[in-house]
C-alpha positions in Angstrom: -3.5 4.2 -4.7 -6.8 2.4 -4.6 -9.0 5.5 -4.8 -7.6 7.7 -7.5 -10.9 9.7 -7.7 -10.7 10.4 -4.0 -7.2 11.8 -4.3 -8.2 14.0 -7.3 -11.1 15.5 -5.3 -9.1 15.7 -2.1 -5.4 16.2 -2.9 -4.3 15.9 0.7 -1.9 13.1 2.0 -3.6 10.7 4.3 -7.1 11.8 3.4 -8.5 8.2 3.4 -7.6 7.9 7.1 -9.6 11.0 8.2 -12.3 10.3 10.8 -15.6 12.1 11.5 -14.1 13.8 14.5 -11.9 15.7 12.1 -14.8 17.2 10.2 -16.4 20.5 11.3 -19.9 20.6 9.9 -20.6 24.2 10.5 -17.3 25.6 9.0 -17.0 22.9 6.4 -13.4 22.4 7.6 -11.4 19.3 7.8 -8.5 18.6 10.1 -5.9 16.5 8.3 -3.7 13.8 9.9 -0.7 16.3 10.0 -2.8 18.8 12.0 -3.5 21.2 9.2 -7.1 22.6 9.0 -8.4 23.1 5.4 -11.7 24.7 4.4 -13.4 22.6 1.8 -14.9 24.0 -1.4 -18.6 23.4 -2.0 -18.1 20.3 -4.1 -15.8 18.7 -1.5 -18.1 19.6 1.4 -21.1 18.2 -0.6 -19.2 14.9 -1.1 -18.4 14.6 2.6 -22.1 15.2 3.4 -23.0 12.5 0.8 -20.6 10.1 2.6 -22.3 11.0 5.9 -25.8 10.3 4.5 -24.6 7.0 3.0 -23.1 5.8 6.4 -26.4 6.8 8.1 -28.4 4.8 5.7 -26.1 1.8 5.9 -25.7 1.6 9.7 -29.2 3.0 10.5 -27.5 5.6 12.8 -25.0 8.5 12.5 -21.4 7.4 12.2 -19.3 7.2 15.3 -16.6 9.8 15.8 -13.8 7.2 15.2 -15.2 6.0 11.9 -13.4 6.9 8.8 -15.2 9.4 6.5 -14.6 7.5 3.3 -14.8 3.9 4.5 -18.0 3.1 2.6 -17.1 5.0 -0.6 -16.4 2.5 -3.4 -15.0 3.7 -6.7 -13.7 2.1 -9.9 -10.0 2.7 -10.3 -9.0 4.0 -13.7 
């Protein structure tokens, strides 16, 4: 696993392939690759919003719906 931190915060299989179309901003709900919908806690939702802001800053526009949520998030593996 390349992003151990990501899997500790989001303990769901396939989380790194989730795209922006799977994220419901109003409900703070994520649709996982297996079709399950999960409501994120405040820390997880804040992290997704952080990734959104970072992608906006990097690309100078909002992410496209097919873009992966965590594509620009870089972490050090432990």
